[in-house]
DOBA-231732 format. One record per atom (N, C-alpha, C): residue number from 1; residue in one letter; atom name; x negated, y negated, z. Coordinates in steps of 0.1 Angstrom, whole numbers, padded with zeros to 4 digits. Layout:
R   resi   resn   name      xx      yy      zz
R    NUM      A     CA       X       Y       Z
...
***
This chain:
R   resi   resn   name      xx      yy      zz
R      1      M      N   -0009    0014    0001
R      1      M     CA    0001    0002    0006
R      1      M      C   -0011   -0014   -0002
R      2      T      N   -0003   -0020   -0010
R      2      T     CA   -0016   -0034   -0010
R      2      T      C   -0009   -0045    0002
R      3      D      N   -0019   -0054    0009
R      3      D     CA   -0019   -0066    0022
R      3      D      C   -0013   -0075    0005
R      4      K      N   -0013   -0077   -0007
R      4      K     CA   -0011   -0088   -0017
R      4      K      C    0002   -0099   -0003
R      5      N      N    0014   -0092   -0009
R      5      N     CA    0023   -0104   -0004
R      5      N      C    0026   -0100    0012
R      6      K      N    0015   -0089    0022
R      6      K     CA    0021   -0097    0033
R      6      K      C    0016   -0104    0038
R      7      M      N    0012   -0113    0038
R      7      M     CA    0004   -0129    0048
R      7      M      C    0010   -0148    0040
R      8      T      N    0010   -0145    0047
R      8      T     CA    0009   -0158    0039
R      8      T      C   -0001   -0165    0035
R      9      E      N    0007   -0179    0029
R      9      E     CA   -0013   -0186    0033
R      9      E      C   -0013   -0195    0050
R     10      Q      N   -0003   -0198    0061
R     10      Q     CA   -0006   -0197    0069
R     10      Q      C   -0012   -0188    0081
R     11      D      N   -0001   -0181    0079
R     11      D     CA   -0008   -0163    0082
R     11      D      C   -0026   -0165    0076
R     12      W      N   -0030   -0162    0072
R     12      W     CA   -0042   -0160    0068
R     12      W      C   -0053   -0179    0073
R     13      K      N   -0041   -0193    0073
R     13      K     CA   -0051   -0199    0082
R     13      K      C   -0050   -0195    0096
R     14      E      N   -0048   -0189    0102
R     14      E     CA   -0041   -0185    0120
R     14      E      C   -0052   -0176    0115
R     15      K      N   -0058   -0166    0106
R     15      K     CA   -0069   -0152    0107
R     15      K      C   -0081   -0154    0111
R     16      L      N   -0079   -0169    0093
R     16      L     CA   -0091   -0169    0096
R     16      L      C   -0099   -0181    0101
R     17      S      N   -0113   -0180    0097
R     17      S     CA   -0119   -0192    0098
R     17      S      C   -0116   -0208    0089
R     18      E      N   -0126   -0218    0092
R     18      E     CA   -0120   -0227    0076
R     18      E      C   -0127   -0227    0068
R     19      K      N   -0139   -0218    0070
R     19      K     CA   -0148   -0216    0065
R     19      K      C   -0148   -0201    0050
R     20      E      N   -0138   -0197    0058
R     20      E     CA   -0132   -0183    0055
R     20      E      C   -0123   -0188    0046
R     21      F      N   -0115   -0191    0046
R     21      F     CA   -0102   -0197    0041
R     21      F      C   -0107   -0208    0029
R     22      H      N   -0117   -0216    0031
R     22      H     CA   -0123   -0219    0022
R     22      H      C   -0120   -0214    0010
R     23      I      N   -0130   -0199    0019
R     23      I     CA   -0137   -0196    0004
R     23      I      C   -0119   -0187   -0004
R     24      L      N   -0121   -0171    0006
R     24      L     CA   -0118   -0166    0000
R     24      L      C   -0098   -0170   -0001
R     25      R      N   -0098   -0176   -0001
R     25      R     CA   -0078   -0181   -0003
R     25      R      C   -0080   -0191   -0014
R     26      E      N   -0090   -0205   -0016
R     26      E     CA   -0091   -0218   -0015
R     26      E      C   -0103   -0216   -0032
R     27      K      N   -0105   -0200   -0034
R     27      K     CA   -0115   -0205   -0039
R     27      K      C   -0126   -0214   -0043
R     28      G      N   -0135   -0208   -0026
R     28      G     CA   -0149   -0219   -0027
R     28      G      C   -0158   -0216   -0030
R     29      T      N   -0168   -0220   -0030
R     29      T     CA   -0176   -0214   -0030
R     29      T      C   -0193   -0219   -0020
R     30      E      N   -0198   -0210   -0010
R     30      E     CA   -0212   -0215   -0001
R     30      E      C   -0221   -0222   -0009
R     31      P      N   -0227   -0231   -0002
R     31      P     CA   -0244   -0232   -0011
R     31      P      C   -0252   -0223   -0013
R     32      P      N   -0251   -0222   -0018
R     32      P     CA   -0269   -0213   -0022
R     32      P      C   -0274   -0217   -0010
R     33      H      N   -0282   -0199   -0006
R     33      H     CA   -0295   -0198    0005
R     33      H      C   -0286   -0199    0022
R     34      S      N   -0272   -0197    0012
R     34      S     CA   -0268   -0201    0030
R     34      S      C   -0270   -0193    0036
R     35      G      N   -0263   -0179    0022
R     35      G     CA   -0244   -0170    0031
R     35      G      C   -0255   -0162    0042
R     36      K      N   -0251   -0152    0054
R     36      K     CA   -0265   -0144    0060
R     36      K      C   -0257   -0132    0059
R     37      Y      N   -0260   -0126    0046
R     37      Y     CA   -0256   -0120    0034
R     37      Y      C   -0266   -0116    0025
R     38      N      N   -0273   -0128    0025
R     38      N     CA   -0278   -0137    0012
R     38      N      C   -0293   -0124    0004
R     39      T      N   -0305   -0128    0013
R     39      T     CA   -0309   -0113    0020
R     39      T      C   -0312   -0101    0029
R     40      H      N   -0296   -0098    0032
R     40      H     CA   -0299   -0088    0037
R     40      H      C   -0297   -0069    0032
R     41      F      N   -0303   -0067    0036
R     41      F     CA   -0307   -0054    0029
R     41      F      C   -0306   -0037    0036
R     42      E      N   -0297   -0042    0046
R     42      E     CA   -0295   -0026    0057
R     42      E      C   -0290   -0016    0046
R     43      D      N   -0286   -0002    0054
R     43      D     CA   -0274    0010    0052
R     43      D      C   -0265    0004    0058
R     44      G      N   -0263    0006    0046
R     44      G     CA   -0245    0010    0054
R     44      G      C   -0233   -0004    0039
R     45      K      N   -0218   -0004    0035
R     45      K     CA   -0207   -0010    0036
R     45      K      C   -0209   -0020    0035
R     46      Y      N   -0204   -0029    0025
R     46      Y     CA   -0194   -0040    0024
R     46      Y      C   -0181   -0045    0020
R     47      Y      N   -0179   -0048    0029
R     47      Y     CA   -0157   -0045    0035
R     47      Y      C   -0154   -0063    0031
R     48      C      N   -0143   -0066    0028
R     48      C     CA   -0137   -0076    0028
R     48      C      C   -0131   -0086    0040
R     49      N      N   -0135   -0094    0042
R     49      N     CA   -0138   -0101    0053
R     49      N      C   -0118   -0104    0057
R     50      G      N   -0118   -0107    0047
R     50      G     CA   -0095   -0114    0051
R     50      G      C   -0087   -0099    0055
R     51      C      N   -0089   -0090    0044
R     51      C     CA   -0085   -0079    0050
R     51      C      C   -0086   -0059    0054
R     52      G      N   -0104   -0063    0050
R     52      G     CA   -0114   -0053    0052
R     52      G      C   -0113   -0038    0052
R     53      E      N   -0114   -0041    0036
R     53      E     CA   -0111   -0033    0024
R     53      E      C   -0130   -0030    0021
R     54      L      N   -0127   -0018    0018
R     54      L     CA   -0140   -0013    0017
R     54      L      C   -0142   -0023   -0001
R     55      L      N   -0155   -0027   -0001
R     55      L     CA   -0157   -0034   -0018
R     55      L      C   -0174   -0028   -0022
R     56      F      N   -0186   -0034   -0016
R     56      F     CA   -0203   -0028   -0022
R     56      F      C   -0199   -0018   -0010
R     57      D      N   -0215   -0004   -0015
R     57      D     CA   -0223   -0002   -0003
R     57      D      C   -0232   -0008   -0011
R     58      S      N   -0241   -0011    0002
R     58      S     CA   -0254   -0010    0004
R     58      S      C   -0264   -0009   -0012
R     59      A      N   -0265    0005   -0016
R     59      A     CA   -0270    0010   -0029
R     59      A      C   -0267    0003   -0044
R     60      S      N   -0259   -0005   -0039
R     60      S     CA   -0263   -0009   -0050
R     60      S      C   -0258   -0028   -0053
R     61      K      N   -0273   -0030   -0038
R     61      K     CA   -0271   -0043   -0039
R     61      K      C   -0288   -0048   -0046
R     62      F      N   -0294   -0062   -0047
R     62      F     CA   -0307   -0068   -0050
R     62      F      C   -0304   -0076   -0050
R     63      E      N   -0320   -0080   -0043
R     63      E     CA   -0322   -0097   -0048
R     63      E      C   -0324   -0102   -0059
R     64      S      N   -0312   -0113   -0060
R     64      S     CA   -0316   -0120   -0076
R     64      S      C   -0320   -0131   -0079
R     65      N      N   -0320   -0138   -0063
R     65      N     CA   -0330   -0153   -0070
R     65      N      C   -0323   -0160   -0067
R     66      C      N   -0303   -0151   -0067
R     66      C     CA   -0290   -0167   -0074
R     66      C      C   -0294   -0176   -0059
R     67      G      N   -0290   -0173   -0048
R     67      G     CA   -0287   -0180   -0040
R     67      G      C   -0275   -0167   -0031
R     68      W      N   -0269   -0166   -0038
R     68      W     CA   -0260   -0149   -0030
R     68      W      C   -0261   -0140   -0031
R     69      P      N   -0262   -0137   -0024
R     69      P     CA   -0258   -0113   -0021
R     69      P      C   -0253   -0112   -0034
R     70      S      N   -0260   -0105   -0044
R     70      S     CA   -0255   -0095   -0050
R     70      S      C   -0258   -0081   -0052
R     71      F      N   -0248   -0079   -0064
R     71      F     CA   -0245   -0061   -0063
R     71      F      C   -0244   -0058   -0081
R     72      D      N   -0244   -0052   -0084
R     72      D     CA   -0243   -0042   -0092
R     72      D      C   -0237   -0037   -0098
R     73      S      N   -0227   -0025   -0088
R     73      S     CA   -0214   -0026   -0089
R     73      S      C   -0206   -0024   -0077
R     74      S      N   -0197   -0022   -0080
R     74      S     CA   -0185   -0024   -0060
R     74      S      C   -0177   -0009   -0064
R     75      V      N   -0172   -0008   -0059
R     75      V     CA   -0165    0005   -0048
R     75      V      C   -0156    0005   -0062
R     76      E      N   -0150    0015   -0064
R     76      E     CA   -0142    0019   -0076
R     76      E      C   -0124    0016   -0072
R     77      G      N   -0122    0007   -0081
R     77      G     CA   -0111    0001   -0078
R     77      G      C   -0107   -0010   -0068
R     78      A      N   -0119   -0015   -0060
R     78      A     CA   -0120   -0023   -0054
R     78      A      C   -0119   -0034   -0052
R     79      I      N   -0120   -0039   -0066
R     79      I     CA   -0119   -0055   -0073
R     79      I      C   -0112   -0054   -0080
R     80      E      N   -0105   -0071   -0084
R     80      E     CA   -0100   -0074   -0099
R     80      E      C   -0102   -0086   -0107
R     81      Y      N   -0107   -0090   -0114
R     81      Y     CA   -0107   -0095   -0124
R     81      Y      C   -0104   -0106   -0135
R     82      K      N   -0111   -0115   -0128
R     82      K     CA   -0099   -0129   -0137
R     82      K      C   -0098   -0139   -0140
R     83      K      N   -0103   -0140   -0152
R     83      K     CA   -0107   -0147   -0160
R     83      K      C   -0109   -0170   -0154
R     84      D      N   -0120   -0170   -0152
R     84      D     CA   -0118   -0188   -0144
R     84      D      C   -0125   -0195   -0155
R     85      T      N   -0117   -0205   -0155
R     85      T     CA   -0121   -0215   -0167
R     85      T      C   -0126   -0233   -0159
R     86      A      N   -0123   -0230   -0144
R     86      A     CA   -0121   -0242   -0134
R     86      A      C   -0141   -0246   -0143
R     87      F      N   -0146   -0263   -0142
R     87      F     CA   -0153   -0263   -0142
R     87      F      C   -0162   -0260   -0147
R     88      G      N   -0154   -0267   -0165
R     88      G     CA   -0158   -0264   -0175
R     88      G      C   -0164   -0250   -0179
R     89      M      N   -0161   -0244   -0171
R     89      M     CA   -0172   -0225   -0178
R     89      M      C   -0162   -0220   -0177
R     90      I      N   -0167   -0206   -0185
R     90      I     CA   -0163   -0195   -0187
R     90      I      C   -0163   -0179   -0182
R     91      R      N   -0165   -0181   -0166
R     91      R     CA   -0168   -0167   -0155
R     91      R      C   -0150   -0157   -0161
R     92      T      N   -0161   -0153   -0149
R     92      T     CA   -0151   -0138   -0149
R     92      T      C   -0155   -0139   -0123
R     93      E      N   -0138   -0141   -0126
R     93      E     CA   -0140   -0146   -0108
R     93      E      C   -0136   -0129   -0102
R     94      I      N   -0139   -0128   -0090
R     94      I     CA   -0137   -0111   -0086
R     94      I      C   -0132   -0117   -0071
R     95      L      N   -0119   -0103   -0071
R     95      L     CA   -0111   -0105   -0057
R     95      L      C   -0110   -0092   -0058
R     96      C      N   -0109   -0088   -0046
R     96      C     CA   -0102   -0079   -0033
R     96      C      C   -0085   -0075   -0041
R     97      S      N   -0088   -0066   -0047
R     97      S     CA   -0074   -0063   -0053
R     97      S      C   -0061   -0060   -0036
R     98      N      N   -0072   -0056   -0026
R     98      N     CA   -0064   -0054   -0018
R     98      N      C   -0049   -0059   -0014
R     99      C      N   -0058   -0076   -0006
R     99      C     CA   -0054   -0093   -0008
R     99      C      C   -0058   -0100   -0015
R    100      G      N   -0057   -0100   -0026
R    100      G     CA   -0066   -0114   -0031
R    100      G      C   -0069   -0122   -0029
R    101      G      N   -0082   -0116   -0019
R    101      G     CA   -0087   -0126   -0016
R    101      G      C   -0100   -0130   -0029
R    102      H      N   -0104   -0149   -0027
R    102      H     CA   -0115   -0150   -0034
R    102      H      C   -0129   -0141   -0033
R    103      I      N   -0143   -0133   -0036
R    103      I     CA   -0151   -0130   -0040
R    103      I      C   -0160   -0132   -0038
R    104      G      N   -0158   -0135   -0051
R    104      G     CA   -0174   -0144   -0059
R    104      G      C   -0173   -0149   -0082
R    105      H      N   -0178   -0148   -0087
R    105      H     CA   -0177   -0143   -0091
R    105      H      C   -0186   -0129   -0103
R    106      I      N   -0187   -0124   -0118
R    106      I     CA   -0198   -0115   -0120
R    106      I      C   -0207   -0125   -0128
R    107      F      N   -0213   -0118   -0137
R    107      F     CA   -0218   -0119   -0147
R    107      F      C   -0222   -0108   -0151
R    108      E      N   -0226   -0110   -0165
R    108      E     CA   -0232   -0100   -0174
R    108      E      C   -0246   -0101   -0175
R    109      D      N   -0255   -0108   -0162
R    109      D     CA   -0274   -0102   -0164
R    109      D      C   -0275   -0099   -0150
R    110      G      N   -0269   -0092   -0150
R    110      G     CA   -0280   -0078   -0140
R    110      G      C   -0287   -0074   -0144
R    111      P      N   -0307   -0072   -0139
R    111      P     CA   -0317   -0067   -0144
R    111      P      C   -0318   -0046   -0140
R    112      T      N   -0300   -0043   -0131
R    112      T     CA   -0303   -0028   -0135
R    112      T      C   -0295   -0026   -0140
R    113      D      N   -0299   -0013   -0147
R    113      D     CA   -0289   -0003   -0157
R    113      D      C   -0275   -0002   -0153
R    114      T      N   -0268   -0010   -0154
R    114      T     CA   -0254   -0014   -0153
R    114      T      C   -0249   -0034   -0164
R    115      G      N   -0265   -0036   -0157
R    115      G     CA   -0259   -0052   -0162
R    115      G      C   -0254   -0061   -0155
R    116      K      N   -0246   -0057   -0149
R    116      K     CA   -0238   -0067   -0143
R    116      K      C   -0241   -0070   -0125
R    117      R      N   -0240   -0082   -0128
R    117      R     CA   -0248   -0090   -0109
R    117      R      C   -0231   -0096   -0104
R    118      Y      N   -0228   -0089   -0097
R    118      Y     CA   -0216   -0092   -0090
R    118      Y      C   -0222   -0106   -0080
R    119      C      N   -0219   -0117   -0078
R    119      C     CA   -0227   -0131   -0075
R    119      C      C   -0216   -0129   -0056
R    120      V      N   -0219   -0131   -0050
R    120      V     CA   -0203   -0127   -0039
R    120      V      C   -0207   -0139   -0033
R    121      N      N   -0199   -0147   -0020
R    121      N     CA   -0197   -0154   -0015
R    121      N      C   -0199   -0144    0002
R    122      S      N   -0213   -0152    0008
R    122      S     CA   -0213   -0140    0023
R    122      S      C   -0201   -0141    0033
R    123      L      N   -0188   -0148    0033
R    123      L     CA   -0181   -0152    0040
R    123      L      C   -0167   -0146    0034
R    124      S      N   -0168   -0141    0023
R    124      S     CA   -0163   -0131    0017
R    124      S      C   -0162   -0118    0021
R    125      I      N   -0170   -0112    0028
R    125      I     CA   -0177   -0100    0031
R    125      I      C   -0180   -0094    0047
R    126      N      N   -0179   -0087    0047
R    126      N     CA   -0182   -0079    0066
R    126      N      C   -0191   -0073    0066
R    127      F      N   -0196   -0069    0071
R    127      F     CA   -0214   -0060    0071
R    127      F      C   -0209   -0047    0075
R    128      K      N   -0211   -0037    0074
R    128      K     CA   -0209   -0024    0085
R    128      K      C   -0221   -0017    0084
R    129      N      N   -0235   -0014    0094
R    129      N     CA   -0244   -0008    0087
R    129      N      C   -0240    0012    0091
R    130      Q      N   -0246    0018    0083
R    130      Q     CA   -0246    0039    0086
R    130      Q      C   -0241    0035    0105
R    131      D      N   -0246    0034    0107
R    131      D     CA   -0240    0038    0125
R    131      D      C   -0224    0035    0124
R    132      S      N   -0220    0031    0126
R    132      S     CA   -0214    0022    0128
R    132      S      C   -0201    0033    0120
***
């Protein structure tokens, strides 16, 4: 069952911090090199900070030097893709398929075999290590 239609924007405002709300619900972007997961490389899993849905495995994370956490793949079915033409650019936005939260954008310039770079806001995800 999906959470997309369960919570109102007011519910989200009460659940999330102001910065988390801006990223996840208003499609904001945190400043480059500011996120806690940008240079974080422990073994574990990354979950949506809005609804807790599993999004990424640490095995898919790589150092991109772009200023945001980067992954070359996502958990199957966890991400929804949407054309984004904001700011005069054509990009592909990535959203949590469960709650519709804005996670970041995907680019076709990744250095790994997938050729993908999921560029993610740290405030949109939550990490749990292998022992959790």
